[in-house]
KEKE-3310 file (N, C-alpha, C; in steps of 0.2 Angstrom, whole numbers, plus 5000, padded with zeros to 4 digits):
npx = (5005:5014:5009:5015:5007:5011:5006:4994:4984:4986:4977:4966:4952:4938:4942:4944:4949:4948:4949:4963:4965:4961:4974:4984:4991:4988:4991:4991:4997:4991:5001:5018:5034:5051:5061:5051:5051:5061:5057:5045:5045:5050:5048:5037:5034:5029:5028:5015:5017:5016:5023:5034:5052:5064:5076:5092:5095:5082:5076:5086:5085:5075:5072:5067:5059:5050:5043:5040:5026:5019:5005:5007:5009:5024:5040:5052:5056:5062:5075:5082:5096:5098:5085:5088:5098:5095:5085:5072:5053:5045:5033:5024:5008:4997:4991:4978:4973:4969:4959:4952:4964:4962:4950:4951:4961:4954:4947:4956:4961:4946:4942:4955:4950:4936:4936:4932:4933:4929:4916:4913:4914:4910:4895:4892:4896:4886:4884:4878:4866:4859:4863:4859:4855:4853:4864:4882:4896:4908:4924:4933:4930:4934:4933:4933:4938:4945:4956:4973:4981:4992:5003:5013:5024:5015:5010:4998:4989:4993:4988:4972:4968:4971:4960:4951:4953:4949:4936:4932:4935:4948:4965:4975:4994:5007:5025:5035:5046:5057:5060:5053:5041:5029:5017:5002:4991:4991:5000:5014:5031:5042:5049:5049:5043:5029:5028:5027:5016:5004:4988:4984:4995:4999:5006:5009:5020:5032:5046:5061:5079:5074:5067:5067:5065:5059:5052:5054:5064:5065:5058:5046:5047:5046:5031:5012:5004:4993:4992:4988:4995:4997:5000:5001:5011:5023:5033:5043:5045:5044:5052:5046:5052:5054:5043:5034:5039:5037:5022:5019:5024:5016:5019:5012:4995:4989:4991:4991:4994:4994:5004:5020:5035:5039:5030:5020:5018:5029:5037:5041:5043:5039:5028:5016:5013:5008:4992:4981:4968:4963:4974:4983:4982:4981:4982:4980:4990:4979:4975:4974:4964:4951:4939:4934:4946:4955:4952:4952:4968:4969:4965:4972:4984:4982:4980:4991:4998:4993:4996:5009:5012:5004:5015:5025:5033:5039)
npy = (5091:5093:5091:5090:5087:5086:5080:5080:5080:5071:5061:5065:5078:5071:5063:5061:5071:5076:5070:5071:5080:5081:5075:5085:5100:5104:5105:5108:5105:5103:5100:5099:5104:5097:5103:5113:5105:5107:5117:5115:5106:5109:5112:5102:5087:5074:5067:5068:5058:5054:5052:5059:5062:5058:5060:5064:5080:5085:5082:5085:5100:5097:5098:5091:5080:5066:5059:5048:5043:5035:5039:5025:5009:5004:5010:5015:5028:5033:5036:5025:5021:5035:5040:5030:5034:5046:5042:5040:5037:5025:5021:5013:5012:4995:4984:4991:4993:4984:4977:4986:4988:4972:4974:4982:4978:4965:4976:4983:4972:4966:4977:4977:4965:4958:4970:4981:4994:4996:4993:5001:5012:5011:5009:5022:5032:5029:5019:5006:5010:5011:4998:4979:4970:4961:4961:4963:4958:4961:4964:4948:4938:4933:4920:4920:4908:4890:4897:4901:4908:4918:4923:4935:4940:4933:4938:4947:4954:4948:4934:4936:4941:4930:4920:4927:4924:4910:4907:4913:4903:4903:4892:4893:4899:4903:4914:4916:4931:4934:4920:4913:4911:4898:4895:4883:4884:4886:4882:4887:4891:4892:4904:4906:4898:4901:4912:4905:4901:4905:4915:4927:4937:4945:4958:4960:4962:4971:4984:4980:4974:4961:4963:4973:4978:4968:4962:4961:4961:4950:4941:4944:4937:4926:4925:4920:4925:4928:4935:4944:4955:4963:4976:4981:4981:4992:5003:5003:4989:4984:4986:4999:5001:4989:4983:4992:4989:4976:4975:4986:4977:4968:4956:4953:4952:4962:4976:4981:4996:5003:5009:5017:5024:5033:5046:5058:5052:5054:5065:5059:5046:5028:5021:5033:5034:5026:5026:5016:5010:4998:4989:4992:4999:5015:5017:5030:5029:5023:5011:5008:5017:5019:5027:5020:5012:5025:5031:5023:5019:5035:5033:5021:5027:5037:5026:5024:5035:5035:5021:5024:5037:5030:5020:5025:5032:5022)
npz = (5141:5124:5111:5092:5078:5061:5049:5046:5034:5028:5035:5033:5030:5038:5048:5065:5075:5090:5102:5104:5111:5125:5128:5129:5125:5111:5091:5074:5060:5042:5033:5031:5028:5023:5027:5036:5048:5059:5066:5070:5077:5087:5103:5107:5115:5107:5094:5079:5064:5046:5036:5035:5035:5050:5058:5062:5057:5054:5069:5079:5086:5094:5109:5118:5116:5118:5111:5098:5085:5073:5060:5052:5045:5041:5045:5037:5035:5049:5058:5068:5074:5077:5084:5095:5100:5109:5117:5111:5106:5098:5089:5079:5070:5065:5059:5055:5045:5038:5032:5022:5013:5008:5002:4992:4985:4977:4970:4963:4956:4949:4941:4929:4925:4922:4912:4915:4915:4896:4897:4902:4897:4883:4887:4895:4881:4872:4864:4869:4870:4855:4852:4843:4852:4868:4877:4875:4873:4866:4871:4879:4893:4910:4924:4940:4947:4952:4944:4947:4963:4967:4981:4986:4997:5011:5025:5037:5029:5016:5020:5025:5009:5003:5008:5004:4990:4993:4994:4981:4973:4969:4970:4980:4980:4988:4990:5001:5004:5013:5020:5029:5032:5034:5031:5039:5030:5016:5000:5000:4989:4972:4969:4956:4950:4959:4949:4936:4937:4941:4938:4943:4951:4967:4977:4990:5001:5012:5011:5010:5007:5001:4992:4988:4972:4967:4958:4942:4925:4919:4929:4925:4912:4913:4915:4915:4900:4899:4913:4929:4938:4951:4964:4980:4989:4992:4982:4974:4974:4962:4947:4938:4926:4919:4920:4915:4901:4899:4899:4888:4878:4878:4884:4900:4906:4909:4922:4938:4950:4968:4973:4970:4965:4967:4977:4977:4963:4948:4934:4927:4929:4921:4918:4916:4905:4901:4894:4893:4900:4902:4902:4911:4927:4938:4957:4967:4980:4988:4996:5008:5015:5017:5028:5037:5040:5041:5051:5061:5063:5069:5079:5087:5085:5097:5106:5109:5113:5123:5131:5133:5141:5152:5156:5163:5151:5146)
capx = (5011:5015:5007:5011:5003:5015:5006:4985:4982:4985:4973:4960:4949:4933:4943:4941:4957:4945:4949:4968:4965:4963:4981:4989:4991:4990:4996:4989:4999:4990:5006:5025:5038:5053:5062:5049:5053:5064:5056:5038:5044:5054:5048:5036:5036:5026:5026:5014:5020:5016:5029:5041:5058:5065:5085:5097:5093:5075:5075:5092:5086:5068:5077:5060:5057:5049:5039:5036:5021:5018:4999:5009:5015:5031:5045:5058:5059:5065:5083:5081:5100:5095:5080:5088:5102:5096:5080:5067:5053:5044:5028:5019:5001:4998:4983:4972:4969:4970:4952:4953:4970:4961:4945:4954:4965:4951:4945:4960:4957:4940:4942:4954:4950:4930:4937:4928:4935:4928:4911:4909:4914:4905:4888:4894:4897:4877:4883:4874:4857:4860:4864:4856:4858:4854:4872:4889:4904:4919:4930:4931:4933:4935:4929:4940:4934:4950:4964:4979:4980:4998:5004:5021:5020:5010:5007:4993:4983:4991:4983:4966:4967:4971:4954:4946:4955:4948:4931:4931:4937:4954:4969:4980:5002:5011:5032:5040:5051:5060:5062:5053:5036:5027:5011:5000:4984:4994:5006:5021:5032:5048:5046:5050:5036:5024:5026:5027:5007:4999:4984:4981:5000:4999:5013:5009:5026:5035:5053:5068:5083:5073:5062:5069:5068:5058:5049:5060:5062:5066:5052:5037:5048:5041:5022:5010:5005:4986:4993:4990:4999:4994:5004:4997:5014:5026:5030:5051:5050:5042:5056:5045:5057:5052:5034:5031:5041:5033:5016:5021:5026:5013:5022:5008:4990:4988:4994:4985:4998:4992:5010:5022:5043:5042:5026:5017:5019:5034:5033:5046:5040:5035:5020:5014:5016:5003:4984:4974:4966:4961:4983:4988:4977:4987:4977:4987:4991:4972:4972:4972:4961:4942:4935:4934:4954:4961:4946:4955:4972:4968:4961:4975:4988:4980:4981:5000:5002:4990:5000:5016:5012:5002:5020:5030:5035:5044)
capy = (5087:5096:5084:5093:5084:5087:5079:5081:5080:5061:5056:5064:5082:5069:5061:5066:5071:5078:5067:5072:5087:5077:5073:5090:5104:5100:5109:5103:5105:5099:5099:5101:5101:5096:5111:5115:5101:5106:5124:5117:5104:5114:5113:5096:5079:5070:5071:5062:5060:5048:5049:5062:5058:5057:5061:5071:5082:5084:5081:5090:5104:5094:5095:5090:5077:5061:5052:5047:5043:5035:5034:5019:5003:5005:5015:5018:5034:5034:5034:5022:5022:5042:5039:5027:5037:5050:5038:5042:5031:5028:5018:5014:5007:4990:4980:4996:4993:4976:4977:4990:4985:4970:4977:4987:4973:4965:4982:4986:4966:4967:4982:4975:4955:4960:4972:4986:5003:4994:4989:5008:5019:5009:5011:5031:5033:5029:5012:5001:5013:5010:4990:4979:4965:4964:4959:4966:4955:4961:4961:4945:4941:4926:4917:4918:4902:4888:4900:4903:4917:4917:4930:4937:4937:4929:4942:4947:4955:4943:4931:4938:4940:4920:4918:4928:4923:4904:4910:4915:4896:4899:4891:4897:4898:4910:4915:4920:4935:4933:4912:4909:4910:4890:4894:4879:4879:4890:4881:4885:4887:4897:4914:4905:4894:4906:4920:4903:4895:4910:4919:4933:4938:4951:4961:4963:4961:4976:4986:4978:4969:4953:4965:4980:4975:4959:4963:4966:4962:4940:4938:4946:4936:4917:4924:4921:4931:4931:4935:4951:4956:4968:4977:4982:4982:4995:5002:4999:4981:4981:4989:5001:5004:4983:4982:4998:4989:4970:4979:4988:4971:4961:4951:4950:4955:4970:4977:4986:4995:5010:5011:5020:5021:5041:5047:5057:5050:5058:5062:5053:5035:5027:5019:5038:5036:5018:5028:5012:5006:4988:4989:4997:5004:5016:5021:5036:5026:5024:5006:5007:5025:5019:5032:5017:5013:5029:5033:5017:5025:5037:5033:5019:5031:5039:5022:5023:5038:5035:5016:5027:5042:5025:5016:5032:5039:5017)
capz = (5136:5118:5104:5086:5070:5054:5042:5046:5027:5026:5038:5028:5036:5041:5052:5073:5081:5094:5109:5108:5118:5134:5132:5131:5120:5103:5084:5068:5052:5037:5027:5033:5021:5030:5030:5043:5052:5066:5070:5069:5084:5092:5111:5105:5118:5106:5084:5075:5058:5042:5028:5036:5037:5057:5057:5066:5052:5059:5075:5085:5090:5099:5114:5124:5112:5121:5109:5089:5083:5066:5059:5049:5052:5040:5049:5034:5038:5054:5058:5073:5079:5084:5089:5099:5107:5111:5119:5108:5109:5090:5088:5073:5070:5065:5057:5054:5036:5033:5025:5019:5008:5005:4997:4987:4981:4974:4967:4958:4949:4944:4935:4924:4924:4919:4905:4916:4908:4890:4896:4906:4891:4881:4888:4891:4875:4871:4858:4867:4866:4849:4847:4840:4855:4874:4878:4871:4873:4862:4877:4883:4901:4913:4928:4943:4950:4947:4941:4951:4963:4967:4985:4986:5008:5015:5031:5037:5022:5011:5023:5020:5004:5000:5012:4998:4984:4990:4993:4974:4971:4967:4973:4982:4983:4988:4990:5007:5002:5018:5020:5035:5034:5035:5033:5039:5027:5009:5000:4999:4983:4973:4963:4948:4951:4958:4945:4930:4940:4941:4934:4947:4954:4972:4981:5001:5006:5014:5006:5013:5007:4998:4992:4981:4965:4965:4952:4936:4919:4918:4929:4919:4907:4916:4920:4910:4895:4903:4919:4929:4943:4957:4967:4986:4993:4991:4973:4973:4973:4955:4944:4936:4917:4917:4921:4907:4893:4899:4897:4881:4874:4882:4893:4906:4902:4913:4930:4945:4960:4973:4975:4964:4969:4967:4977:4969:4953:4944:4927:4925:4929:4915:4918:4916:4896:4895:4894:4892:4908:4900:4903:4918:4932:4944:4962:4971:4988:4997:4995:5014:5014:5020:5030:5045:5039:5044:5058:5068:5062:5072:5086:5089:5090:5102:5112:5108:5117:5133:5132:5134:5147:5156:5157:5164:5148:5142)
cpx = (5008:5013:5009:5011:5007:5012:4996:4983:4980:4981:4965:4954:4942:4935:4945:4951:4954:4951:4958:4969:4963:4971:4988:4987:4993:4990:4996:4991:4996:4995:5012:5027:5045:5059:5058:5051:5055:5060:5048:5039:5051:5056:5041:5040:5032:5025:5023:5017:5017:5021:5037:5047:5064:5071:5085:5095:5088:5073:5080:5090:5079:5071:5072:5055:5058:5046:5036:5032:5021:5008:5000:5011:5022:5034:5050:5060:5061:5072:5083:5089:5100:5091:5083:5093:5102:5083:5073:5061:5051:5037:5024:5010:5000:4991:4977:4969:4967:4965:4951:4959:4966:4955:4948:4958:4960:4948:4950:4960:4953:4940:4945:4953:4943:4930:4934:4928:4931:4921:4908:4909:4910:4897:4889:4896:4891:4880:4876:4867:4857:4861:4858:4855:4857:4859:4875:4895:4909:4922:4929:4935:4932:4933:4935:4941:4940:4954:4967:4982:4989:5002:5011:5021:5017:5011:5001:4985:4983:4988:4975:4966:4964:4963:4950:4946:4950:4941:4928:4932:4946:4957:4974:4988:5005:5020:5032:5044:5058:5063:5058:5044:5032:5021:5006:4993:4983:4999:5013:5026:5035:5045:5044:5043:5030:5019:5024:5019:5002:4997:4985:4991:4999:5000:5010:5014:5028:5041:5054:5073:5080:5070:5065:5072:5066:5055:5053:5058:5060:5058:5045:5040:5044:5035:5019:5005:4996:4985:4990:4993:4998:5000:5001:5004:5018:5031:5039:5050:5045:5049:5050:5046:5055:5047:5031:5033:5037:5027:5017:5020:5023:5013:5018:4999:4986:4993:4990:4990:4994:4996:5015:5032:5045:5035:5023:5020:5023:5034:5037:5046:5036:5032:5015:5011:5010:4998:4979:4974:4963:4968:4984:4982:4980:4979:4985:4988:4984:4969:4968:4968:4953:4944:4936:4940:4958:4956:4955:4963:4970:4969:4968:4985:4986:4980:4988:5001:4998:4993:5008:5017:5008:5008:5027:5033:5040:5042)
cpy = (5093:5093:5092:5083:5087:5087:5078:5078:5072:5058:5057:5073:5076:5062:5063:5066:5075:5077:5066:5076:5083:5076:5077:5096:5102:5105:5106:5106:5103:5096:5103:5100:5102:5100:5113:5110:5103:5113:5123:5112:5104:5113:5106:5089:5075:5072:5068:5064:5055:5046:5055:5060:5061:5056:5064:5074:5087:5085:5084:5094:5104:5093:5093:5084:5067:5053:5055:5044:5041:5034:5030:5015:5004:5011:5015:5022:5038:5029:5033:5022:5030:5042:5037:5032:5043:5048:5041:5036:5031:5019:5021:5011:5002:4987:4986:4993:4989:4975:4980:4991:4979:4971:4977:4982:4971:4970:4982:4977:4965:4969:4982:4967:4958:4963:4978:4994:5003:4995:4998:5014:5017:5010:5020:5034:5033:5023:5009:5003:5011:5000:4987:4972:4968:4965:4961:4964:4956:4962:4955:4946:4935:4925:4917:4913:4897:4890:4900:4908:4917:4924:4932:4943:4938:4933:4942:4951:4948:4938:4931:4937:4934:4919:4921:4927:4915:4906:4910:4907:4894:4894:4894:4896:4905:4908:4918:4923:4934:4924:4909:4909:4900:4891:4883:4876:4882:4888:4886:4887:4892:4900:4912:4901:4897:4911:4913:4899:4901:4913:4925:4932:4946:4953:4961:4960:4970:4978:4983:4975:4964:4957:4970:4976:4972:4958:4967:4959:4950:4939:4939:4942:4926:4920:4921:4926:4934:4931:4943:4951:4964:4968:4983:4982:4990:4997:5001:4992:4977:4988:4991:5000:4996:4982:4987:4994:4980:4972:4981:4980:4963:4954:4947:4955:4960:4969:4984:4988:5001:5011:5013:5022:5027:5042:5054:5055:5056:5056:5061:5048:5035:5025:5024:5037:5031:5022:5021:5011:5001:4987:4989:5003:5006:5019:5027:5035:5025:5017:5008:5014:5024:5024:5027:5017:5019:5034:5029:5019:5029:5038:5024:5022:5033:5034:5021:5028:5038:5028:5019:5032:5033:5021:5021:5033:5031:5017)
cpz = (5127:5113:5099:5080:5067:5050:5043:5041:5027:5029:5035:5035:5040:5048:5059:5078:5088:5100:5110:5112:5122:5135:5133:5127:5114:5095:5082:5066:5047:5033:5031:5027:5024:5033:5036:5048:5061:5067:5070:5077:5087:5098:5112:5110:5116:5097:5084:5069:5053:5037:5031:5037:5049:5059:5064:5064:5054:5067:5081:5088:5094:5103:5120:5121:5118:5115:5102:5086:5075:5065:5051:5052:5046:5043:5043:5033:5045:5055:5067:5079:5080:5086:5096:5104:5110:5117:5118:5108:5103:5090:5083:5076:5066:5063:5056:5048:5032:5028:5022:5010:5003:5002:4990:4982:4975:4971:4962:4952:4945:4940:4931:4923:4919:4915:4908:4914:4901:4889:4900:4900:4885:4881:4887:4885:4872:4866:4861:4867:4858:4845:4847:4847:4866:4879:4871:4874:4870:4869:4883:4888:4908:4919:4933:4947:4946:4943:4949:4954:4968:4972:4984:4991:5007:5019:5034:5032:5016:5011:5019:5013:5000:5003:5007:4994:4982:4991:4985:4970:4966:4972:4974:4983:4984:4987:4997:5009:5007:5022:5023:5037:5031:5034:5031:5034:5017:5007:4997:4995:4981:4972:4960:4948:4951:4952:4938:4930:4939:4938:4937:4950:4959:4974:4988:5004:5010:5011:5010:5007:5002:4995:4986:4975:4962:4962:4946:4928:4917:4926:4928:4914:4909:4920:4916:4904:4896:4908:4919:4937:4948:4963:4974:4992:4993:4984:4972:4971:4969:4952:4937:4929:4917:4918:4913:4901:4894:4897:4889:4877:4876:4882:4898:4904:4905:4920:4933:4951:4960:4977:4972:4970:4973:4970:4981:4963:4951:4939:4926:4926:4922:4913:4917:4908:4896:4898:4894:4899:4910:4903:4910:4923:4937:4950:4967:4978:4991:4996:5003:5020:5017:5023:5038:5046:5046:5053:5062:5067:5068:5079:5089:5090:5095:5109:5112:5113:5124:5135:5134:5141:5154:5163:5160:5158:5144:5137)
residu = (MET:LYS:ILE:VAL:PHE:LEU:GLU:THR:GLY:THR:LEU:GLY:SER:ASP:VAL:SER:LEU:THR:LYS:PHE:ARG:GLU:LEU:GLY:ASP:VAL:THR:GLU:TYR:ASP:LEU:THR:LEU:GLU:GLU:GLN:ILE:PRO:GLU:ARG:ILE:ALA:ASP:ALA:GLU:VAL:VAL:ILE:ILE:ASN:LYS:LEU:PRO:MET:ASN:GLU:LYS:THR:LEU:ALA:GLN:ALA:LYS:ASN:LEU:LYS:LEU:ILE:CYS:LEU:THR:ALA:THR:GLY:THR:ASN:ASN:ILE:ASP:PHE:PRO:TYR:THR:ASP:SER:ARG:ASN:ILE:VAL:VAL:LYS:ASN:VAL:ALA:GLY:TYR:SER:THR:GLU:SER:VAL:VAL:GLN:HIS:THR:PHE:ALA:LEU:LEU:PHE:TYR:LEU:TYR:GLU:LYS:LEU:PRO:TYR:TYR:ASP:ASN:TYR:VAL:LYS:SER:GLU:ALA:TYR:ALA:THR:ALA:PRO:PHE:PHE:CYS:HIS:ILE:GLU:GLU:LYS:PHE:HIS:GLU:LEU:TYR:GLY:LYS:THR:TRP:GLY:ILE:ILE:GLY:LEU:GLY:GLU:ILE:GLY:HIS:ARG:VAL:ALA:GLU:VAL:ALA:LYS:CYS:PHE:GLY:CYS:LYS:VAL:ILE:TYR:TYR:SER:THR:SER:GLY:LYS:ASN:ASN:ASP:PRO:VAL:TYR:GLU:ARG:VAL:SER:LEU:ASP:ARG:LEU:LEU:SER:GLU:SER:ASP:ILE:VAL:SER:ILE:HIS:ALA:PRO:LEU:ASN:ASN:ASP:THR:LEU:ASN:LEU:MET:ASN:LYS:SER:CYS:PHE:GLU:LYS:MET:LYS:ARG:THR:ALA:PHE:LEU:LEU:ASN:LEU:GLY:ARG:GLY:PRO:ILE:ILE:ASN:GLU:GLN:ASP:LEU:TYR:GLU:ALA:LEU:GLU:ASN:ASN:LEU:ILE:ALA:GLY:ALA:ALA:THR:ASP:VAL:LEU:THR:LYS:GLU:PRO:MET:SER:ARG:GLU:ASN:PRO:LEU:ILE:LYS:ILE:LYS:ASP:SER:LYS:LYS:LEU:PHE:ILE:THR:PRO:HIS:ILE:ALA:TRP:ALA:THR:VAL:GLU:ALA:ARG:GLN:ARG:CYS:ALA:ASP:ARG:VAL:PHE:ASP:ASN:ILE:GLN:THR:PHE:LEU:ARG:ASP:ASN:ASN:ARG)
# end
């Protein structure tokens, strides 16, 4: 079997892919441009990708292709009508990064919530070495205990965030973006109520017609001026121009995001202009990427190929 990895760079050089050679002839490309796809997969039976587009333009010449495996959960880059017409099976991986994303959610929050950029700079500037008191509390911060944590998208990741937030003594409420989630533990509320009551709002929803541009100017105007917004879902769920204006006008206390509308970040993104780390913290789509989660992702892709072979290519 001819197996082609097109984006091993998205998994990191420390993830072991050696066992894939048990399944056949493996070719690995660290990075592939869209225009390079047809040539590189011309004789492939299995293609392993992350974000590259899989459509008629990129797949038409791959006459032997039977299986596309994603090293990701999202499938927005797959043209399913076309792959279905070719009887090409598509398999993603789900649940591999839950604990990693939950951990990063709280890392983003505490960086902002406890004003850590300020205190880190204060000590590194050596101001603390000449301070008259044993403590320095210029920037005020608060306990999570007793605060309201609003979750947009109470799926697997959102539910784990809710559990951890509850351990910190938060009241947890959630908004179902599909309108179908009725959790027996946490209170489901309208989006307006979630925005007006929450001290922390975290997004863990997929990108679809219900969530595209969900967080916009009108939403920021409904939030508490002391509230923090976290985006661990998808970039286009937030209108980035509106978020920029909300932060500049102090409509909310701060925001942190691991995802952006365009990745890598565009120089035209208005958020790039905000240099105050107490107000905005952006990480480069790494919430999913602990060492353990990346290896787990690769291992589950291996399992997907094995399952495909065992089930006679179904």
